[in-house]
N, C-alpha and C positions, 0 to 999 in steps of 0.2 A: 847467730841468733835464731831462735826458734820461730818456726813458720807459723802464722796464725791461720787456723783452719776455718776460712770464712764459708766454705760449703758446709761445715758441719754445722754451724750457727745460722744456716739459712732460715730455719722456721722461726728464729728469734726475730731476724730482720723482717721476714714476710708478716709477722704478727703486729710489728709496729706498723707497716704499712696499712694493713687491714684496719688497724685502730684509727689512723688518720683518715681511711676512706670513710669509715662510720661516722667520726666526729664532723667530716665534711658534708655527709648526707643529712646528719642531725641538723647541723647548722643551717643547711639550705630549707629546711622544713621550718626552723625557727624563725630565722631572719628573714628568709626569702631570697630570692635571687633578683637583684635590683639593676635595670638597665639604665645608663644615663641616656642623654637625650640623643648622644652621636649615634646610637644603636636603636633608640626608640622612637625619635622625633620628639619635639617640642619647643620650648623657648627658654633662653637664657637672658637674663636682665642684669646690668652691671650698674651699680650706683656709686658713686663716690660720695663720702660723708666726712663729717667733723665730729669729734666727741665719742660718745659710746651708744652703741646698738647690739641688744642681744639677739644672735643670730637664730636662736633656737625658738624664742618668741617671736621674732619677725616671720619665721616659717609657719608658725602655728597660725598667726594672724592672717597670712596670705591664703593658706588653706582653708579656714573659715570663710574667708571672703569670697574666695572663687570656686570652693568645694573641689579642688585639685590638689594633688600631692605636691609640696613644696619643698626643695632643699636648699637652706641658705647656708652659706660660707663667708668668712671674712677673710680678707687678704689685704696685705701691705704692700703696694708696689715699690721695689726696690728704687726705681729710678726717680720717680716723683715723689717718693715717701708719702703717697696717699692711701688713705683706707678706703677699702672697697668692700661694698657688699654683693655679693654674686648669688642671684636666685636662679635655681634650676627647675624649671616646671617640665618634667619629663612625663610626656602623655601622648597618644596617638594623635594628636593634632595640636598645631600650634595656637597660643591665645590670639584673641583679636585685638586690634588697636585699642578698643573700648576696655576691655580687660586690663590691658597693660596701663591706660590711664587710670583705673580703678586702683590697681595695686600701687601705682605713684602717689596717688591721692591719699589711701589710707596710710601708707608709710609716712608720708609727710604729715599729716595729721598727729599720728602716733609719735613720731620724733621729731618735734618742730624745730628743735634747737640744733639740729645736726647739718644743716644746710644740704639736705639730701638731693643729688641731681643724678638724673640716668645718662650715663654716659655712653651705653651701648646695649644695643638689642640685636638678639641673634636667634632666628627661627630655624628649625631643621624638620624638613617635612617627614613622615613615616616612611614612605617609600625609600627615601635617600638614608635614613638611619637603618632600614633593614639592608640595603644594598651593602653599606658599609660594614654592618655585622657579619653579612656573608662573605664579602670580600675579605675581611680579617681571618675568619676560619679557612678560607681556601688558602691564604698564605701559610697558615700554621700546617695544614695538611701537605701543602707543597714541600714545606721544609721538611717534614718526616719523610717523603717520598724521596727526595734528593739524598738525604742521609742514608736512607737505606741503600739506594743505589751506590753511593759512594763507598760506604764500609763493606758492601758485597764485593764491590770491585777490588778495592785496597787489599782487603784481607782474604781474599778468595783462597789462598793456600793454606788458611786455617779454618774453612767453612765461613765465608764473609757473610752470605746472606742470613745464616741463622745467628751469627754475632750481630748483624745489623737489626735483627727482629728484637733481639734482647735489649740492644741500645734503645730502640724505639719504645718498648715497654718501660724502661726506666725514664725516658724521656716524658711519657704519658703520666707516670708517677709525679714528676716535677711540675708538670703543668697542671696536674690537679692541686697540689699543694699550693700553687699561686692562686687557682681558683678560690680554694678554700679560705685562703687569708683574705681575699676580697670578700667573701661571704662573711666570715667571722666579724671582721671589722666594719661592716655595713659600708662597703665602698662600691659605688655603683660601677658596672661594668662599663668601661670606656675605652678611649683610644690607648690609655696606660695599660690597660689589661692585657690588650694584644701585645704591645711593646715589651711589657714584663716577661710574657710568656716566650716570644720570640728571642730575647736576649737570655734568659735561663736556657733555654735549648741549646744555643750558641756555647754558653759557659760549659753546661753538662756534658754535651758531646764531644768537646775538646778533651775533657778529662777521660772520658770512656775510650775514645782513640788512642789516648796515651797507653792506657792499660793494655788495649788491643795490640799495639805496637809492640809493647814488653812482651806479650805471650808470644807474638811471632819470632821475635829474637830468641826467647828462651827455647822454643820449640827446637830450634836449630841447635843451641847450645846443649841442651838437656838430652835431645835425643827423641826419637819416636816412641820408644819404648816407656817414657815417663807418661804416667797417667794425667789425664785432663785436670783431675782434682788438684793435684799437687802442682802442674804447669801453673794453672790459673792463681791458686793460692799464693803461690812464690812471686808471680808477676803482679799481683795486687799490692802485695807487701812490699815490693820494691819501687812501686809508683806511688804508695799512699801518702808518704811525708811530702811529696811535691803536690799532689792533689789537695792534701790539708792545706798546707801553707798558702798556696794559690788562692784558694776559696777564702781562707782567714783574711788574706788582703782585700781580696773584693768586698768581703762582708765589712770590714772596717771602713774601707771607701764609701760604701754604700750607706753605712750608719752616719757617717759624717754629714753626707748629703740630707739625709733625712733630718738630722738634728738643725742644721741650718733652714731647711724647709720649714721645720716646726717653729723655729724661732721668728721667722720672718713671715709665716703662715702662707706660705705658697702651696696650695692644696693640690695642684696637678702634680708637683714634684712628690709631695707627700705620699699621694696615690700610686705613684710608681716605685718609689724607694721601699715603701714598706713591704709589699709583697716580695720585692726583690731581695731583701734580706732573709726572708724565709725560703724563697726559692735557691738562693745560693747554698743554705745549709742542706736544702733537699738534694740539689745537684751533687753535692760531694757526697752525702749518703747513698743516693741511689748508684753512683757510678761503683762505689766500693762494695757495697752490700745487697744490689739487687741486679745489676747487670752480670757482674762475674759469675756468683752462684746460679742464677738462671741459665746461663750458658753452659756451665757444667752439667747441669740437669738435663739439658738439650743434647749435648754430646753422649752423655750416659745412655740415655733413651735410643739415639741412633746405633750406639754399640750393641746394645740388647738387641735390637732388631736385626743387626747385621748377623749376630751369633746365632739368633733363631733361624734365619733364612738359610745360615750354613749348616 
């Protein structure tokens, strides 16, 4: 079987990633980056109701009443089969009890036949949201650092830390794709954002380590005289079917989760599953097309420097 030259096609892969970067930046300017109350602070009001309520119309009504941005979502609880209207008022301060009563009064008057009832009220102070946001990113940075140390130590015989740095770049690519998904689909950044990024990092680095492991084995089998380009291209191709099949299985599973969350209108699961679907594709792509070719470029650069000094 002819070996695919992933390194030769590296600029095609890099161009695709640059296009994703440009799309993400453009989307951030157009849609803005929205923070949910977990990160920004604010108030969540949950109402049970019967009949029909237009969530978009309700959100506009609350915005006009309070003069604050409101995000309304509908959800059906699986256990009690109750319809629920969830109102997120993400702001730098929680709403007052008087404002809460105003919201309830306006909704009751607008939808008199729905038996609207406030079942839960949750407030998050701005400093709490900021701390949660900071701790989430610290967790992501720590995961990158631990991965770098692990890869550097485990694959030290093939230049582990350089391999670890290329793996981190590929993981940053995947994290960016997940972030872009949140921005394009106008999903506020919340705890699902941190969970999705950490999960994708785990899946993606697993695939990358499998390829590095194959590179280490092939270096012994093929000998030191084999060029880095041939060694890495061969190792990627030998591991590619495993990587693709694994990620297809994950993608299908996450898609099924998303479909059921869409049917039952479970917003929190939708907010997690949709970015995960795109992140899974990105993880497979970055493992095969980004990490390997970047590492070849690094090793070729090291070889040129060594020859110059010699």
